[in-house]
C-alpha positions in Angstrom: 90.7 5.5 45.8 90.1 6.5 49.4 91.4 5.2 52.7 89.8 5.9 56.0 92.5 7.2 58.3 90.2 7.5 61.3 91.9 4.7 63.3 95.4 6.1 62.5 94.3 9.6 63.7 93.1 8.2 67.0 96.3 6.2 67.5 99.2 8.4 66.2 102.4 6.5 65.3 100.6 3.3 64.5 101.2 1.9 61.1 98.2 0.8 59.0 98.3 -1.2 55.7 96.2 -0.7 52.6 96.0 -2.3 49.2 93.6 -1.9 46.3 93.3 -2.3 42.5 90.9 0.0 40.7 90.0 0.6 37.0 90.5 4.1 35.7 90.0 5.6 32.3 92.1 8.7 31.6 94.2 11.3 33.1 94.0 14.8 31.5 97.4 16.4 31.6 98.6 19.5 29.6 96.0 19.0 26.9 96.8 15.3 26.5 94.6 12.4 27.6 96.7 9.6 29.2 94.6 6.4 28.7 94.6 3.4 31.0 95.4 0.0 29.6 94.5 -1.8 32.8 93.8 -1.2 36.5 96.0 0.9 38.8 97.3 -1.1 41.8 98.3 0.8 45.0 99.6 -0.7 48.2 101.3 0.7 51.2 101.1 2.0 54.8 99.8 5.1 56.5 100.6 6.6 59.8 99.3 9.7 61.6 101.6 12.2 63.4 100.8 15.7 64.6 97.4 15.6 62.9 99.0 14.8 59.5 98.8 11.5 57.7 102.0 10.1 56.0 101.3 7.6 53.2 104.1 5.4 51.8 103.9 2.7 49.2 104.0 1.7 45.6 101.8 1.9 42.6 101.7 0.2 39.3 99.7 1.0 36.2 99.8 0.4 32.4 99.1 3.4 30.2 98.5 3.6 26.5 100.8 6.1 24.8 101.5 7.1 21.2 105.0 6.5 19.9 106.9 9.7 19.1 108.3 8.3 15.9 105.6 6.1 14.2 102.5 7.4 16.2 101.2 3.9 16.9 99.7 3.2 20.3 101.7 1.1 22.7 101.3 0.1 26.4 103.9 1.4 28.9 104.2 -0.1 32.4 104.6 2.6 35.2 106.0 1.5 38.6 106.4 4.1 41.3 107.3 4.2 45.0 105.8 7.2 46.9 106.1 8.9 50.2 103.5 11.6 50.6 102.0 13.8 53.4 98.4 14.6 53.8 97.3 17.6 56.0 93.9 18.4 57.4 91.9 21.3 56.0 91.6 23.0 52.6 94.2 23.0 50.0 97.1 25.4 50.9 99.5 26.4 48.1 102.2 27.1 50.6 102.3 23.5 51.8 103.8 20.4 50.2 101.4 17.4 50.2 97.7 16.9 49.8 94.7 18.1 51.9 92.1 15.9 53.5 88.7 16.5 55.1 87.5 14.5 58.2 89.3 11.1 58.2 89.0 10.2 54.5 92.2 10.4 52.4 91.6 10.5 48.7 94.6 9.1 46.9 93.4 9.8 43.4 95.2 13.1 42.8 98.5 11.7 44.3 98.2 8.6 42.1 97.6 10.6 39.0 100.4 13.0 39.7 102.9 10.2 40.3 101.8 8.4 37.0 102.2 11.7 35.0 105.6 12.5 36.6 106.9 9.0 35.7 105.8 9.0 32.1 108.8 8.5 29.8 110.1 11.8 28.3 110.9 10.0 25.0 107.9 7.9 24.1 108.9 5.0 21.8 107.1 1.8 21.0 110.5 0.3 20.8 114.0 1.7 21.0 114.8 1.0 17.3 111.5 2.3 15.9 112.3 3.6 12.4 109.5 6.1 12.4 107.6 7.6 9.5 108.8 9.0 6.1 108.6 12.8 6.4 107.5 13.1 2.8 104.7 10.5 2.4 104.1 9.3 5.9 104.9 5.6 5.3 105.6 3.6 8.4 109.2 2.4 7.9 108.6 -0.6 10.2 106.1 -1.8 7.4 108.8 -1.4 4.7 110.3 1.2 2.5 108.0 3.8 1.0 109.5 4.2 -2.5 109.1 7.9 -2.6 111.9 10.3 -3.8 113.4 10.7 -0.3 113.7 7.0 0.2 115.5 6.6 -3.2 117.9 9.4 -2.4 118.8 7.8 1.0 119.3 4.5 -0.8 122.0 6.1 -3.0 124.2 6.2 0.0 125.5 8.8 2.4 128.3 10.1 0.2 126.2 10.6 -3.0 125.1 14.1 -1.9 128.7 15.0 -1.0 129.9 13.6 -4.4 127.4 15.8 -6.2 128.6 18.9 -4.2 132.2 18.1 -5.0 131.4 17.8 -8.7 129.6 21.2 -8.6 132.6 22.8 -6.9 135.0 21.3 -9.3 133.0 22.6 -12.3 132.8 26.1 -10.8 135.4 28.2 -12.6 137.2 30.9 -10.7 136.6 34.4 -12.2 
């Protein structure tokens, strides 16, 4: 995912367009592998000013995530607009942006960072996903599990309160 900014560096202030679609496999982030479910598409413009290259555009990707409730894999579309600065020389922790050497701008790190930053905080295959039974692990979207917890929940919300009330009424004051 590279663009050659040589022409832009020779003619500062001139806007240049780019567009590409590339396959990718995974992004490793915080011990998790974010899998691709299709190519990443990036398009935009780049302009050189004062030796730096400014890259603007949008990217789209589909990633495969695990639902936080039922653990099934599902595909999530990520669409991002970006406005990034690239500076010549080695990486400098004091600067915002990304380094580049010569005239080649490698967009890979920027693309991966933007995908990771735009992952949903709450990963759900669908908003109303019922999840798994905490006792037996049955996927509630496949139907009820029939274990003890499911039977208690089917007794109704107030059944537990009714049992507590009965215990309190039976308790004699000493």
